[in-house]
C-alpha positions as CSV (number, residue, x, y, z in Angstrom):
1,Q,35.1,-43.9,12.9
2,T,32.6,-45.2,15.4
3,G,33.4,-42.8,18.3
4,V,34.4,-45.7,20.5
5,L,38.1,-46.4,21.1
6,T,38.7,-50.1,20.7
7,P,42.3,-51.3,21.3
8,L,43.5,-53.3,18.3
9,S,45.8,-56.3,18.8
10,Q,49.5,-55.8,18.0
11,Q,50.0,-59.5,18.8
12,V,47.9,-60.7,15.8
13,L,50.3,-58.9,13.4
14,I,53.3,-60.5,15.2
15,D,51.8,-64.0,15.1
16,C,50.1,-63.9,11.7
17,S,51.8,-61.6,9.1
18,W,54.8,-63.9,8.4
19,G,53.5,-64.7,5.0
20,F,53.6,-61.1,4.1
21,G,57.4,-60.7,4.8
22,N,57.2,-59.7,8.4
23,Y,59.3,-61.5,11.0
24,A,57.4,-61.0,14.2
25,C,59.8,-59.9,17.0
26,D,62.7,-60.0,14.6
27,G,61.3,-57.0,12.6
28,G,58.9,-56.0,10.0
29,E,57.5,-53.1,8.0
30,E,54.2,-51.2,8.4
31,W,53.2,-51.6,4.8
32,R,53.4,-55.4,5.1
33,A,51.1,-55.2,8.1
34,Y,48.7,-53.0,6.2
35,E,48.6,-55.6,3.3
36,W,47.9,-58.4,5.8
37,I,45.0,-56.3,7.3
38,K,43.6,-55.6,3.8
39,K,43.7,-59.2,2.8
40,H,42.2,-60.5,6.0
41,G,39.3,-58.0,6.3
42,G,40.6,-56.1,9.2
43,I,42.5,-56.7,12.5
44,A,41.4,-58.3,15.7
45,S,40.8,-56.3,18.9
46,T,43.0,-56.8,21.8
47,E,40.0,-58.2,23.7
48,S,39.4,-61.0,21.1
49,Y,43.0,-61.9,20.2
50,G,45.0,-61.0,23.2
51,T,47.5,-58.4,24.4
52,Y,51.1,-57.9,23.3
53,K,53.3,-60.6,24.7
54,G,56.7,-59.5,23.6
55,Q,57.3,-62.8,21.9
56,N,56.1,-64.7,18.9
57,G,53.0,-66.8,19.3
58,L,50.7,-69.1,17.2
59,C,48.3,-67.3,14.8
60,H,44.7,-67.9,16.0
61,Y,42.5,-65.1,14.9
62,N,38.7,-65.5,14.2
63,Q,37.7,-64.0,10.9
64,S,34.3,-63.0,12.2
65,E,35.9,-60.8,14.9
66,M,38.0,-58.7,12.6
67,L,37.6,-54.9,13.0
68,A,39.1,-51.7,11.4
69,K,38.9,-52.7,7.7
70,I,41.2,-50.7,5.5
71,T,41.4,-50.1,1.7
72,G,45.0,-49.0,1.6
73,Y,47.5,-46.7,3.2
74,V,49.3,-43.4,2.6
75,N,53.1,-42.9,2.7
76,V,53.7,-39.4,4.2
77,T,56.4,-37.4,2.4
78,S,59.7,-38.7,3.7
79,G,61.6,-36.3,6.0
80,N,58.8,-33.7,6.0
81,I,58.0,-32.9,9.6
82,T,55.1,-30.6,8.6
83,A,53.5,-33.4,6.6
84,V,53.8,-35.8,9.5
85,K,52.3,-33.3,11.9
86,A,49.4,-32.6,9.4
87,A,48.8,-36.4,9.0
88,I,48.5,-36.8,12.8
89,Y,46.2,-33.8,13.0
90,K,43.9,-34.9,10.2
91,H,44.0,-38.7,10.4
92,G,45.1,-39.6,14.0
93,P,48.0,-41.8,15.0
94,V,50.7,-42.4,12.3
95,A,52.9,-45.5,12.1
96,V,56.6,-44.6,11.9
97,S,59.8,-46.5,11.8
98,I,62.7,-45.4,14.0
99,D,66.3,-46.2,14.8
100,A,65.9,-47.9,18.2
101,S,69.3,-49.5,18.3
102,H,70.9,-47.4,21.0
103,K,71.0,-48.2,24.7
104,T,69.8,-44.7,25.4
105,F,66.5,-45.6,23.8
106,S,66.2,-48.9,25.6
107,F,66.6,-47.2,28.9
108,Y,64.6,-44.0,28.3
109,S,62.4,-42.9,31.2
110,N,61.6,-39.2,30.8
111,G,62.3,-35.9,29.1
112,I,62.8,-35.2,25.4
113,Y,64.9,-38.0,23.9
114,Y,67.7,-36.9,21.5
115,E,70.4,-39.3,20.5
116,P,73.2,-37.7,18.4
117,K,74.2,-41.0,17.0
118,C,70.7,-41.9,15.9
119,A,70.3,-42.5,12.2
120,N,67.4,-41.3,10.0
121,E,68.0,-43.1,6.7
122,P,65.5,-45.8,5.7
123,G,68.0,-48.6,5.9
124,A,68.9,-47.9,9.5
125,L,65.3,-47.8,10.9
126,D,64.7,-51.0,12.8
127,H,61.6,-50.5,15.0
128,A,57.9,-49.7,14.3
129,V,56.1,-47.3,16.7
130,L,53.1,-45.0,16.7
131,A,53.4,-41.2,16.5
132,V,50.3,-40.1,18.4
133,G,51.0,-36.4,18.9
134,Y,53.5,-33.6,19.0
135,G,54.3,-30.6,21.1
136,V,56.8,-28.1,22.6
137,L,58.5,-28.5,26.0
138,Q,60.7,-25.7,27.2
139,G,61.1,-24.4,23.6
140,E,62.0,-27.8,22.2
141,T,59.7,-29.5,19.7
142,Y,59.0,-33.3,20.1
143,W,56.9,-36.2,18.9
144,L,54.8,-38.1,21.3
145,I,55.5,-41.8,20.5
146,K,53.7,-44.9,21.7
147,N,56.1,-47.9,21.9
148,S,55.0,-51.5,22.0
149,W,57.3,-52.6,24.9
150,S,54.6,-52.3,27.6
151,T,53.8,-49.6,30.0
152,Y,56.8,-50.5,32.1
153,W,59.1,-49.0,29.4
154,G,59.7,-45.3,29.1
155,N,57.0,-43.0,30.5
156,D,54.1,-45.5,30.8
157,G,55.0,-46.9,27.3
158,Y,55.5,-43.5,25.7
159,I,58.5,-41.4,24.7
160,L,59.0,-37.8,23.7
161,M,61.3,-37.8,20.7
162,A,63.1,-34.7,19.5
163,M,62.0,-33.4,16.1
164,K,65.4,-31.7,15.7
165,D,67.4,-33.1,12.8
166,N,64.6,-35.7,12.2
167,N,66.3,-37.5,15.1
168,C,66.0,-41.3,14.9
169,G,64.0,-41.0,11.7
170,V,60.5,-40.4,13.0
171,A,59.6,-38.4,9.8
172,T,61.4,-40.7,7.4
173,E,58.9,-43.6,6.9
174,A,55.6,-42.4,8.3
175,T,52.3,-44.1,7.1
176,Y,48.7,-44.2,8.0
177,P,45.8,-46.5,6.9
178,I,42.8,-45.5,4.8
179,L,39.8,-46.8,6.7
180,A,37.1,-48.6,4.6
C-alpha cells in the first residue's frame, strides 16, 4: 500500500496469538492470525519484533510499532484454482494451508513438487504457507510457495507445488487480508 516492502514478523504470531486458538509451532489457522492482527491494530515488522526462530518464544510486541492494519479477510472459493490465481494477481500473496506431513515435502530441494499421497481435504491440512505466484514449467502448472522454515529449506525457502489435482490442498483454504 505504501510502495515500500516491509517484512512482517511471523514470530509475533507464533509468540502472541495463543489466546486466539493458535498453538505456535504446534499449528494454527490463518483466520485466527487475522483476528489477532485486527484486534491488536496490525502486526510488527521483522525489524521491530525479530525474525522467525523456528520455536515458541515470549510475546513482547510494542503496540506503537504495529504495521499493516487490516479490517478483515477473504476466504477464496475452496478448491477453485482460477479463484486463487485471481486473488494472487489482484491482491498479492495469499495465505494457504497445505498437507506438509510427507517426508518428500520436508526434503524438497528443486523441481515441481507432486506427492501422490498428499491430501487436499480441510481436515488434513497441517501447515500454513504463502502462495506468492504461479507459472508453467515444461508444460506443468505450479504454485510458487514461500515456506517459513528459513532459506535453508527447499529452494531458498520456496517450493514449486503442482496445481494438478489440487495437490497438497493449496487451493482448499486460501485467504487474504483486507488492508485498512
